[in-house]
N, CA, C and O atoms as a GROMACS GRO file, in nm:
protein
  552
    1MET      N    1   6.042   4.403  11.317
    1MET     CA    2   6.164   4.341  11.354
    1MET      C    3   6.113   4.185  11.402
    1MET      O    4   6.010   4.164  11.465
    2LYS      N    5   6.199   4.091  11.362
    2LYS     CA    6   6.195   3.951  11.395
    2LYS      C    7   6.269   3.895  11.534
    2LYS      O    8   6.377   3.941  11.572
    3SER      N    9   6.209   3.809  11.590
    3SER     CA   10   6.253   3.764  11.707
    3SER      C   11   6.266   3.623  11.704
    3SER      O   12   6.158   3.564  11.688
    4PHE      N   13   6.397   3.531  11.718
    4PHE     CA   14   6.421   3.380  11.723
    4PHE      C   15   6.463   3.333  11.841
    4PHE      O   16   6.544   3.401  11.904
    5ARG      N   17   6.426   3.228  11.886
    5ARG     CA   18   6.491   3.191  12.019
    5ARG      C   19   6.496   3.015  11.995
    5ARG      O   20   6.412   2.950  11.932
    6LYS      N   21   6.601   2.972  12.053
    6LYS     CA   22   6.647   2.818  12.035
    6LYS      C   23   6.726   2.771  12.127
    6LYS      O   24   6.828   2.837  12.142
    7GLU      N   25   6.714   2.669  12.201
    7GLU     CA   26   6.781   2.602  12.304
    7GLU      C   27   6.900   2.510  12.224
    7GLU      O   28   6.857   2.442  12.130
    8LEU      N   29   7.028   2.503  12.250
    8LEU     CA   30   7.104   2.377  12.211
    8LEU      C   31   7.138   2.324  12.328
    8LEU      O   32   7.142   2.388  12.434
    9TRP      N   33   7.165   2.201  12.314
    9TRP     CA   34   7.205   2.123  12.438
    9TRP      C   35   7.336   2.043  12.424
    9TRP      O   36   7.364   2.011  12.308
   10PHE      N   37   7.414   2.008  12.515
   10PHE     CA   38   7.544   1.969  12.494
   10PHE      C   39   7.572   1.874  12.632
   10PHE      O   40   7.533   1.899  12.746
   11ASN      N   41   7.637   1.781  12.594
   11ASN     CA   42   7.677   1.697  12.739
   11ASN      C   43   7.814   1.655  12.713
   11ASN      O   44   7.846   1.567  12.633
   12VAL      N   45   7.887   1.718  12.779
   12VAL     CA   46   8.047   1.708  12.758
   12VAL      C   47   8.069   1.568  12.840
   12VAL      O   48   8.006   1.560  12.945
   13PRO      N   49   8.141   1.469  12.808
   13PRO     CA   50   8.160   1.360  12.882
   13PRO      C   51   8.294   1.369  12.987
   13PRO      O   52   8.315   1.293  13.081
   14ALA      N   53   8.368   1.469  12.949
   14ALA     CA   54   8.458   1.486  13.071
   14ALA      C   55   8.428   1.614  13.150
   14ALA      O   56   8.346   1.699  13.116
   15ARG      N   57   8.509   1.618  13.269
   15ARG     CA   58   8.476   1.728  13.358
   15ARG      C   59   8.492   1.862  13.288
   15ARG      O   60   8.422   1.955  13.329
   16ARG      N   61   8.573   1.884  13.189
   16ARG     CA   62   8.588   2.008  13.137
   16ARG      C   63   8.601   2.001  12.985
   16ARG      O   64   8.647   1.895  12.943
   17GLY      N   65   8.570   2.094  12.892
   17GLY     CA   66   8.614   2.072  12.782
   17GLY      C   67   8.576   2.196  12.685
   17GLY      O   68   8.527   2.290  12.748
   18PHE      N   69   8.585   2.215  12.559
   18PHE     CA   70   8.580   2.324  12.492
   18PHE      C   71   8.516   2.254  12.366
   18PHE      O   72   8.567   2.153  12.317
   19VAL      N   73   8.388   2.319  12.310
   19VAL     CA   74   8.340   2.250  12.200
   19VAL      C   75   8.292   2.388  12.098
   19VAL      O   76   8.225   2.482  12.142
   20ASN      N   77   8.336   2.377  11.962
   20ASN     CA   78   8.329   2.502  11.862
   20ASN      C   79   8.172   2.455  11.816
   20ASN      O   80   8.137   2.354  11.754
   21ILE      N   81   8.092   2.571  11.872
   21ILE     CA   82   7.934   2.558  11.837
   21ILE      C   83   7.900   2.641  11.732
   21ILE      O   84   7.780   2.657  11.711
   22THR      N   85   8.001   2.713  11.641
   22THR     CA   86   7.977   2.810  11.545
   22THR      C   87   7.872   2.748  11.467
   22THR      O   88   7.760   2.798  11.459
   23ARG      N   89   7.907   2.634  11.405
   23ARG     CA   90   7.803   2.571  11.300
   23ARG      C   91   7.663   2.558  11.358
   23ARG      O   92   7.562   2.572  11.288
   24ASP      N   93   7.660   2.533  11.479
   24ASP     CA   94   7.520   2.520  11.555
   24ASP      C   95   7.442   2.656  11.541
   24ASP      O   96   7.326   2.659  11.501
   25VAL      N   97   7.511   2.767  11.575
   25VAL     CA   98   7.470   2.892  11.587
   25VAL      C   99   7.442   2.965  11.445
   25VAL      O  100   7.362   3.058  11.432
   26GLU      N  101   7.519   2.912  11.342
   26GLU     CA  102   7.511   2.956  11.196
   26GLU      C  103   7.375   2.873  11.144
   26GLU      O  104   7.307   2.913  11.050
   27ALA      N  105   7.345   2.748  11.221
   27ALA     CA  106   7.227   2.679  11.158
   27ALA      C  107   7.079   2.765  11.207
   27ALA      O  108   6.978   2.793  11.142
   28CYS      N  109   7.116   2.792  11.343
   28CYS     CA  110   7.009   2.889  11.395
   28CYS      C  111   6.977   3.018  11.317
   28CYS      O  112   6.862   3.055  11.295
   29LEU      N  113   7.092   3.084  11.276
   29LEU     CA  114   7.069   3.206  11.187
   29LEU      C  115   7.025   3.176  11.084
   29LEU      O  116   6.952   3.266  11.044
   30LYS      N  117   7.033   3.082  11.008
   30LYS     CA  118   6.970   3.039  10.880
   30LYS      C  119   6.807   3.004  10.888
   30LYS      O  120   6.723   3.031  10.803
   31GLU      N  121   6.788   2.935  11.015
   31GLU     CA  122   6.637   2.903  11.051
   31GLU      C  123   6.569   3.046  11.057
   31GLU      O  124   6.469   3.074  10.990
   32SER      N  125   6.625   3.125  11.135
   32SER     CA  126   6.560   3.262  11.168
   32SER      C  127   6.543   3.346  11.048
   32SER      O  128   6.465   3.440  11.061
   33CYS      N  129   6.588   3.334  10.955
   33CYS     CA  130   6.575   3.431  10.846
   33CYS      C  131   6.613   3.573  10.870
   33CYS      O  132   6.584   3.662  10.790
   34VAL      N  133   6.676   3.596  10.975
   34VAL     CA  134   6.735   3.729  10.986
   34VAL      C  135   6.860   3.760  10.910
   34VAL      O  136   6.956   3.683  10.914
   35THR      N  137   6.861   3.872  10.841
   35THR     CA  138   6.983   3.893  10.755
   35THR      C  139   7.055   4.018  10.835
   35THR      O  140   7.175   4.030  10.812
   36GLU      N  141   7.009   4.092  10.904
   36GLU     CA  142   7.078   4.228  10.975
   36GLU      C  143   7.012   4.239  11.120
   36GLU      O  144   6.894   4.269  11.140
   37GLY      N  145   7.114   4.209  11.227
   37GLY     CA  146   7.063   4.211  11.331
   37GLY      C  147   7.164   4.180  11.445
   37GLY      O  148   7.280   4.204  11.411
   38LEU      N  149   7.149   4.130  11.574
   38LEU     CA  150   7.229   4.078  11.651
   38LEU      C  151   7.185   3.913  11.691
   38LEU      O  152   7.071   3.867  11.683
   39CYS      N  153   7.284   3.854  11.728
   39CYS     CA  154   7.290   3.695  11.790
   39CYS      C  155   7.337   3.707  11.909
   39CYS      O  156   7.448   3.759  11.921
   40LEU      N  157   7.272   3.668  12.018
   40LEU     CA  158   7.286   3.638  12.156
   40LEU      C  159   7.328   3.475  12.171
   40LEU      O  160   7.254   3.382  12.136
   41VAL      N  161   7.424   3.464  12.213
   41VAL     CA  162   7.458   3.312  12.254
   41VAL      C  163   7.501   3.308  12.408
   41VAL      O  164   7.598   3.365  12.457
   42ASN      N  165   7.404   3.226  12.476
   42ASN     CA  166   7.446   3.255  12.620
   42ASN      C  167   7.422   3.095  12.694
   42ASN      O  168   7.334   3.011  12.676
   43ALA      N  169   7.526   3.095  12.772
   43ALA     CA  170   7.530   2.966  12.848
   43ALA      C  171   7.432   2.976  12.979
   43ALA      O  172   7.441   3.058  13.070
   44MET      N  173   7.338   2.871  12.963
   44MET     CA  174   7.211   2.886  13.076
   44MET      C  175   7.261   2.815  13.197
   44MET      O  176   7.178   2.806  13.288
   45HIS      N  177   7.376   2.763  13.218
   45HIS     CA  178   7.425   2.702  13.325
   45HIS      C  179   7.534   2.785  13.430
   45HIS      O  180   7.614   2.854  13.368
   46ILE      N  181   7.543   2.786  13.528
   46ILE     CA  182   7.639   2.864  13.613
   46ILE      C  183   7.780   2.804  13.590
   46ILE      O  184   7.875   2.877  13.616
   47THR      N  185   7.797   2.705  13.555
   47THR     CA  186   7.933   2.625  13.550
   47THR      C  187   7.960   2.597  13.397
   47THR      O  188   8.012   2.492  13.358
   48ALA      N  189   7.927   2.684  13.328
   48ALA     CA  190   7.948   2.679  13.175
   48ALA      C  191   7.967   2.803  13.095
   48ALA      O  192   7.922   2.901  13.154
   49SER      N  193   8.018   2.829  12.982
   49SER     CA  194   8.070   2.943  12.946
   49SER      C  195   8.014   2.928  12.774
   49SER      O  196   7.983   2.833  12.703
   50VAL      N  197   8.020   3.058  12.757
   50VAL     CA  198   8.022   3.097  12.600
   50VAL      C  199   8.105   3.181  12.575
   50VAL      O  200   8.106   3.282  12.646
   51PHE      N  201   8.202   3.169  12.468
   51PHE     CA  202   8.301   3.259  12.457
   51PHE      C  203   8.366   3.273  12.293
   51PHE      O  204   8.331   3.184  12.215
   52ILE      N  205   8.435   3.352  12.255
   52ILE     CA  206   8.467   3.386  12.098
   52ILE      C  207   8.610   3.370  12.128
   52ILE      O  208   8.660   3.424  12.227
   53ASN      N  209   8.681   3.291  12.041
   53ASN     CA  210   8.828   3.280  12.026
   53ASN      C  211   8.850   3.198  11.904
   53ASN      O  212   8.759   3.165  11.829
   54ASP      N  213   8.994   3.160  11.884
   54ASP     CA  214   9.039   3.095  11.779
   54ASP      C  215   9.025   2.940  11.794
   54ASP      O  216   9.048   2.894  11.906
   55ASP      N  217   8.989   2.857  11.693
   55ASP     CA  218   8.978   2.714  11.724
   55ASP      C  219   9.095   2.645  11.699
   55ASP      O  220   9.110   2.578  11.597
   56GLU      N  221   9.196   2.659  11.802
   56GLU     CA  222   9.329   2.614  11.779
   56GLU      C  223   9.362   2.533  11.899
   56GLU      O  224   9.360   2.593  12.006
   57SER      N  225   9.396   2.393  11.900
   57SER     CA  226   9.402   2.303  12.007
   57SER      C  227   9.499   2.346  12.099
   57SER      O  228   9.475   2.328  12.218
   58GLY      N  229   9.615   2.405  12.061
   58GLY     CA  230   9.714   2.467  12.145
   58GLY      C  231   9.646   2.559  12.243
   58GLY      O  232   9.660   2.547  12.364
   59LEU      N  233   9.576   2.649  12.186
   59LEU     CA  234   9.505   2.783  12.262
   59LEU      C  235   9.432   2.696  12.367
   59LEU      O  236   9.454   2.718  12.486
   60HIS      N  237   9.345   2.595  12.328
   60HIS     CA  238   9.270   2.537  12.416
   60HIS      C  239   9.353   2.465  12.544
   60HIS      O  240   9.317   2.480  12.661
   61HIS      N  241   9.439   2.406  12.514
   61HIS     CA  242   9.518   2.360  12.629
   61HIS      C  243   9.589   2.459  12.705
   61HIS      O  244   9.611   2.434  12.824
   62ASP      N  245   9.626   2.563  12.658
   62ASP     CA  246   9.673   2.671  12.748
   62ASP      C  247   9.549   2.725  12.820
   62ASP      O  248   9.559   2.764  12.937
   63TYR      N  249   9.452   2.729  12.765
   63TYR     CA  250   9.327   2.785  12.855
   63TYR      C  251   9.299   2.689  12.956
   63TYR      O  252   9.240   2.725  13.057
   64GLU      N  253   9.338   2.558  12.940
   64GLU     CA  254   9.301   2.445  13.036
   64GLU      C  255   9.413   2.480  13.153
   64GLU      O  256   9.380   2.500  13.270
   65VAL      N  257   9.552   2.486  13.105
   65VAL     CA  258   9.645   2.511  13.239
   65VAL      C  259   9.628   2.640  13.298
   65VAL      O  260   9.655   2.654  13.417
   66TRP      N  261   9.582   2.748  13.221
   66TRP     CA  262   9.584   2.883  13.277
   66TRP      C  263   9.461   2.850  13.378
   66TRP      O  264   9.484   2.872  13.497
   67LEU      N  265   9.339   2.803  13.346
   67LEU     CA  266   9.257   2.814  13.417
   67LEU      C  267   9.243   2.733  13.546
   67LEU      O  268   9.172   2.770  13.640
   68GLU      N  269   9.320   2.611  13.548
   68GLU     CA  270   9.350   2.541  13.643
   68GLU      C  271   9.447   2.613  13.760
   68GLU      O  272   9.444   2.600  13.882
   69LYS      N  273   9.523   2.681  13.686
   69LYS     CA  274   9.618   2.761  13.783
   69LYS      C  275   9.542   2.858  13.863
   69LYS      O  276   9.573   2.874  13.982
   70LEU      N  277   9.455   2.919  13.813
   70LEU     CA  278   9.373   3.048  13.869
   70LEU      C  279   9.277   2.974  13.974
   70LEU      O  280   9.272   3.011  14.092
   71ALA      N  281   9.201   2.867  13.922
   71ALA     CA  282   9.091   2.804  14.020
   71ALA      C  283   9.127   2.641  14.003
   71ALA      O  284   9.055   2.560  13.944
   72PRO      N  285   9.230   2.617  14.056
   72PRO     CA  286   9.223   2.449  14.063
   72PRO      C  287   9.133   2.374  14.122
   72PRO      O  288   9.099   2.403  14.237
   73HIS      N  289   9.080   2.271  14.060
   73HIS     CA  290   8.972   2.173  14.104
   73HIS      C  291   8.991   2.106  14.240
   73HIS      O  292   8.896   2.082  14.314
   74GLU      N  293   9.119   2.076  14.269
   74GLU     CA  294   9.152   2.026  14.399
   74GLU      C  295   9.282   2.088  14.476
   74GLU      O  296   9.387   2.125  14.422
   75PRO      N  297   9.254   2.091  14.594
   75PRO     CA  298   9.169   2.017  14.689
   75PRO      C  299   9.036   2.103  14.704
   75PRO      O  300   9.021   2.222  14.730
   76VAL      N  301   8.938   1.994  14.675
   76VAL     CA  302   8.796   2.065  14.700
   76VAL      C  303   8.746   2.125  14.823
   76VAL      O  304   8.642   2.188  14.837
   77SER      N  305   8.850   2.091  14.926
   77SER     CA  306   8.822   2.131  15.061
   77SER      C  307   8.866   2.294  15.076
   77SER      O  308   8.830   2.366  15.168
   78GLY      N  309   8.945   2.331  14.974
   78GLY     CA  310   8.986   2.467  14.993
   78GLY      C  311   8.882   2.569  14.950
   78GLY      O  312   8.911   2.688  14.962
   79TYR      N  313   8.771   2.538  14.904
   79TYR     CA  314   8.670   2.625  14.870
   79TYR      C  315   8.545   2.612  14.974
   79TYR      O  316   8.501   2.506  15.016
   80ARG      N  317   8.492   2.754  15.009
   80ARG     CA  318   8.381   2.720  15.095
   80ARG      C  319   8.247   2.673  15.037
   80ARG      O  320   8.161   2.613  15.102
   81HIS      N  321   8.238   2.708  14.911
   81HIS     CA  322   8.119   2.650  14.831
   81HIS      C  323   8.122   2.518  14.815
   81HIS      O  324   8.014   2.463  14.793
   82ASN      N  325   8.222   2.451  14.822
   82ASN     CA  326   8.220   2.290  14.820
   82ASN      C  327   8.167   2.226  14.935
   82ASN      O  328   8.234   2.138  14.990
   83VAL      N  329   8.044   2.262  14.983
   83VAL     CA  330   7.967   2.195  15.109
   83VAL      C  331   7.879   2.093  15.026
   83VAL      O  332   7.782   2.129  14.959
   84GLY      N  333   7.926   1.947  15.036
   84GLY     CA  334   7.860   1.866  14.966
   84GLY      C  335   7.850   1.861  14.810
   84GLY      O  336   7.782   1.780  14.748
   85GLU      N  337   7.933   1.967  14.752
   85GLU     CA  338   7.970   1.966  14.613
   85GLU      C  339   8.109   1.966  14.591
   85GLU      O  340   8.188   1.965  14.685
   86ASP      N  341   8.151   1.966  14.447
   86ASP     CA  342   8.287   1.961  14.410
   86ASP      C  343   8.343   2.061  14.303
   86ASP      O  344   8.456   2.052  14.256
   87ASN      N  345   8.242   2.168  14.266
   87ASN     CA  346   8.238   2.230  14.154
   87ASN      C  347   8.267   2.382  14.181
   87ASN      O  348   8.240   2.464  14.093
   88ALA      N  349   8.324   2.423  14.306
   88ALA     CA  350   8.343   2.564  14.322
   88ALA      C  351   8.443   2.643  14.211
   88ALA      O  352   8.434   2.758  14.167
   89ASP      N  353   8.527   2.552  14.188
   89ASP     CA  354   8.618   2.596  14.083
   89ASP      C  355   8.549   2.619  13.955
   89ASP      O  356   8.581   2.717  13.888
   90ALA      N  357   8.456   2.537  13.912
   90ALA     CA  358   8.376   2.544  13.794
   90ALA      C  359   8.301   2.686  13.763
   90ALA      O  360   8.295   2.733  13.650
   91HIS      N  361   8.243   2.748  13.880
   91HIS     CA  362   8.200   2.854  13.894
   91HIS      C  363   8.287   2.982  13.881
   91HIS      O  364   8.242   3.089  13.840
   92MET      N  365   8.418   2.961  13.919
   92MET     CA  366   8.513   3.063  13.928
   92MET      C  367   8.555   3.056  13.759
   92MET      O  368   8.542   3.160  13.695
   93LYS      N  369   8.603   2.939  13.693
   93LYS     CA  370   8.630   2.933  13.581
   93LYS      C  371   8.526   3.013  13.461
   93LYS      O  372   8.556   3.090  13.370
   94ARG      N  373   8.413   2.965  13.499
   94ARG     CA  374   8.301   3.053  13.415
   94ARG      C  375   8.294   3.176  13.429
   94ARG      O  376   8.256   3.244  13.333
   95GLN      N  377   8.326   3.234  13.543
   95GLN     CA  378   8.335   3.391  13.573
   95GLN      C  379   8.463   3.449  13.490
   95GLN      O  380   8.463   3.567  13.453
   96ILE      N  381   8.530   3.395  13.473
   96ILE     CA  382   8.663   3.423  13.384
   96ILE      C  383   8.643   3.434  13.253
   96ILE      O  384   8.676   3.536  13.192
   97MET      N  385   8.576   3.309  13.181
   97MET     CA  386   8.540   3.289  13.044
   97MET      C  387   8.426   3.341  12.988
   97MET      O  388   8.410   3.346  12.867
   98GLY      N  389   8.333   3.388  13.083
   98GLY     CA  390   8.214   3.463  13.048
   98GLY      C  391   8.090   3.386  13.018
   98GLY      O  392   8.086   3.267  12.988
   99ARG      N  393   7.993   3.465  13.030
   99ARG     CA  394   7.854   3.411  13.040
   99ARG      C  395   7.787   3.393  12.884
   99ARG      O  396   7.717   3.298  12.850
  100GLU      N  397   7.824   3.505  12.801
  100GLU     CA  398   7.766   3.496  12.665
  100GLU      C  399   7.852   3.593  12.568
  100GLU      O  400   7.942   3.672  12.599
  101VAL      N  401   7.805   3.566  12.458
  101VAL     CA  402   7.860   3.670  12.347
  101VAL      C  403   7.741   3.723  12.263
  101VAL      O  404   7.629   3.671  12.264
  102VAL      N  405   7.774   3.822  12.197
  102VAL     CA  406   7.671   3.888  12.111
  102VAL      C  407   7.764   3.926  11.984
  102VAL      O  408   7.864   3.997  11.988
  103VAL      N  409   7.717   3.872  11.888
  103VAL     CA  410   7.758   3.884  11.734
  103VAL      C  411   7.665   3.950  11.641
  103VAL      O  412   7.551   3.906  11.626
  104ALA      N  413   7.709   4.058  11.577
  104ALA     CA  414   7.672   4.125  11.477
  104ALA      C  415   7.611   4.033  11.357
  104ALA      O  416   7.683   3.938  11.329
  105ILE      N  417   7.508   4.044  11.292
  105ILE     CA  418   7.472   3.977  11.181
  105ILE      C  419   7.458   4.077  11.056
  105ILE      O  420   7.375   4.168  11.053
  106THR      N  421   7.533   4.054  10.972
  106THR     CA  422   7.529   4.141  10.834
  106THR      C  423   7.536   4.053  10.709
  106THR      O  424   7.625   3.970  10.686
  107GLN      N  425   7.425   4.082  10.625
  107GLN     CA  426   7.404   3.998  10.526
  107GLN      C  427   7.372   3.884  10.529
  107GLN      O  428   7.407   3.813  10.434
  108GLY      N  429   7.299   3.827  10.634
  108GLY     CA  430   7.270   3.689  10.687
  108GLY      C  431   7.373   3.615  10.736
  108GLY      O  432   7.356   3.494  10.748
  109ARG      N  433   7.496   3.674  10.770
  109ARG     CA  434   7.610   3.599  10.828
  109ARG      C  435   7.624   3.652  10.945
  109ARG      O  436   7.580   3.764  10.971
  110LEU      N  437   7.692   3.573  11.036
  110LEU     CA  438   7.771   3.616  11.174
  110LEU      C  439   7.907   3.709  11.124
  110LEU      O  440   7.997   3.674  11.048
  111ASP      N  441   7.894   3.798  11.170
  111ASP     CA  442   7.984   3.915  11.135
  111ASP      C  443   8.128   3.901  11.204
  111ASP      O  444   8.171   3.994  11.273
  112PHE      N  445   8.198   3.793  11.189
  112PHE     CA  446   8.342   3.774  11.239
  112PHE      C  447   8.465   3.841  11.212
  112PHE      O  448   8.486   3.901  11.106
  113GLY      N  449   8.535   3.834  11.292
  113GLY     CA  450   8.682   3.836  11.261
  113GLY      C  451   8.757   3.731  11.194
  113GLY      O  452   8.702   3.623  11.215
  114THR      N  453   8.857   3.722  11.124
  114THR     CA  454   8.909   3.617  11.046
  114THR      C  455   8.900   3.489  11.109
  114THR      O  456   8.862   3.387  11.051
  115TRP      N  457   8.945   3.498  11.258
  115TRP     CA  458   8.965   3.354  11.290
  115TRP      C  459   8.867   3.319  11.426
  115TRP      O  460   8.881   3.225  11.505
  116GLU      N  461   8.782   3.406  11.425
  116GLU     CA  462   8.682   3.404  11.547
  116GLU      C  463   8.572   3.296  11.516
  116GLU      O  464   8.518   3.281  11.406
  117ARG      N  465   8.545   3.216  11.641
  117ARG     CA  466   8.456   3.116  11.642
  117ARG      C  467   8.383   3.115  11.773
  117ARG      O  468   8.436   3.176  11.866
  118ILE      N  469   8.254   3.047  11.795
  118ILE     CA  470   8.200   3.042  11.893
  118ILE      C  471   8.241   2.931  11.985
  118ILE      O  472   8.260   2.829  11.919
  119PHE      N  473   8.257   2.917  12.089
  119PHE     CA  474   8.271   2.822  12.182
  119PHE      C  475   8.191   2.800  12.309
  119PHE      O  476   8.164   2.892  12.386
  120TYR      N  477   8.155   2.675  12.328
  120TYR     CA  478   8.090   2.647  12.462
  120TYR      C  479   8.198   2.590  12.557
  120TYR      O  480   8.266   2.492  12.530
  121GLY      N  481   8.205   2.650  12.652
  121GLY     CA  482   8.310   2.588  12.769
  121GLY      C  483   8.246   2.538  12.869
  121GLY      O  484   8.159   2.599  12.932
  122GLU      N  485   8.293   2.393  12.899
  122GLU     CA  486   8.226   2.321  13.029
  122GLU      C  487   8.323   2.307  13.135
  122GLU      O  488   8.433   2.254  13.116
  123PHE      N  489   8.284   2.352  13.243
  123PHE     CA  490   8.380   2.305  13.349
  123PHE      C  491   8.337   2.224  13.478
  123PHE      O  492   8.404   2.224  13.581
  124ASP      N  493   8.240   2.167  13.465
  124ASP     CA  494   8.150   2.072  13.553
  124ASP      C  495   8.076   1.973  13.458
  124ASP      O  496   7.956   1.957  13.482
  125GLY      N  497   8.118   1.919  13.375
  125GLY     CA  498   8.047   1.830  13.282
  125GLY      C  499   7.991   1.698  13.340
  125GLY      O  500   7.977   1.668  13.459
  126ARG      N  501   7.959   1.619  13.219
  126ARG     CA  502   7.884   1.480  13.234
  126ARG      C  503   7.750   1.481  13.265
  126ARG      O  504   7.681   1.395  13.320
  127ARG      N  505   7.719   1.598  13.221
  127ARG     CA  506   7.548   1.593  13.234
  127ARG      C  507   7.513   1.691  13.116
  127ARG      O  508   7.599   1.759  13.060
  128LYS      N  509   7.386   1.692  13.084
  128LYS     CA  510   7.303   1.775  12.975
  128LYS      C  511   7.292   1.935  13.028
  128LYS      O  512   7.243   1.966  13.137
  129LYS      N  513   7.339   2.015  12.947
  129LYS     CA  514   7.349   2.158  12.972
  129LYS      C  515   7.309   2.230  12.851
  129LYS      O  516   7.350   2.197  12.740
  130ARG      N  517   7.216   2.346  12.876
  130ARG     CA  518   7.179   2.390  12.759
  130ARG      C  519   7.241   2.543  12.705
  130ARG      O  520   7.296   2.610  12.792
  131VAL      N  521   7.237   2.587  12.600
  131VAL     CA  522   7.277   2.728  12.570
  131VAL      C  523   7.156   2.788  12.490
  131VAL      O  524   7.086   2.717  12.419
  132LEU      N  525   7.135   2.923  12.506
  132LEU     CA  526   7.015   2.986  12.437
  132LEU      C  527   7.082   3.056  12.319
  132LEU      O  528   7.192   3.111  12.328
  133VAL      N  529   7.010   3.050  12.213
  133VAL     CA  530   7.072   3.156  12.103
  133VAL      C  531   6.932   3.218  12.073
  133VAL      O  532   6.833   3.155  12.037
  134LYS      N  533   6.943   3.368  12.094
  134LYS     CA  534   6.829   3.462  12.058
  134LYS      C  535   6.890   3.538  11.968
  134LYS      O  536   7.000   3.588  11.990
  135ILE      N  537   6.817   3.554  11.846
  135ILE     CA  538   6.841   3.639  11.745
  135ILE      C  539   6.727   3.734  11.713
  135ILE      O  540   6.612   3.690  11.705
  136ILE      N  541   6.757   3.870  11.694
  136ILE     CA  542   6.678   3.977  11.663
  136ILE      C  543   6.725   4.071  11.539
  136ILE      O  544   6.842   4.099  11.513
  137GLY      N  545   6.628   4.107  11.477
  137GLY     CA  546   6.674   4.182  11.351
  137GLY      C  547   6.579   4.191  11.244
  137GLY      O  548   6.463   4.158  11.271
  138GLU      N  549   6.606   4.230  11.124
  138GLU     CA  550   6.532   4.225  11.013
  138GLU      C  551   6.578   4.116  10.932
  138GLU      O  552   6.525   4.092  10.824
   0.00000   0.00000   0.00000
């Protein structure tokens, strides 16, 4: 069995944002030479997320609105975690959107549904953060 590991780095200039990283992950798969197996994609920061969904701007806007209703950024004084920080909401948003995804690899390709894509979700941006891609298989 083969094992492949690579770190992808992202720096979202805004506090929040969603980045389609499907092509980055596909490039990792190609580099790994694995044709049958599993691909783990994992946000390595507690205020960032990796998830699978449709690449549709209206949906991303709806996520923004929904997440802000569930865990509003302000007032930052409303969170016990925000002692010297202002990112408690980002921790909660990450918890909702998830830490990682696992995608099957079939015949050298990510085995997606029709509209599925992999996204990096940033909830406390403006600095460099990493995503781990770990691929195992034959």
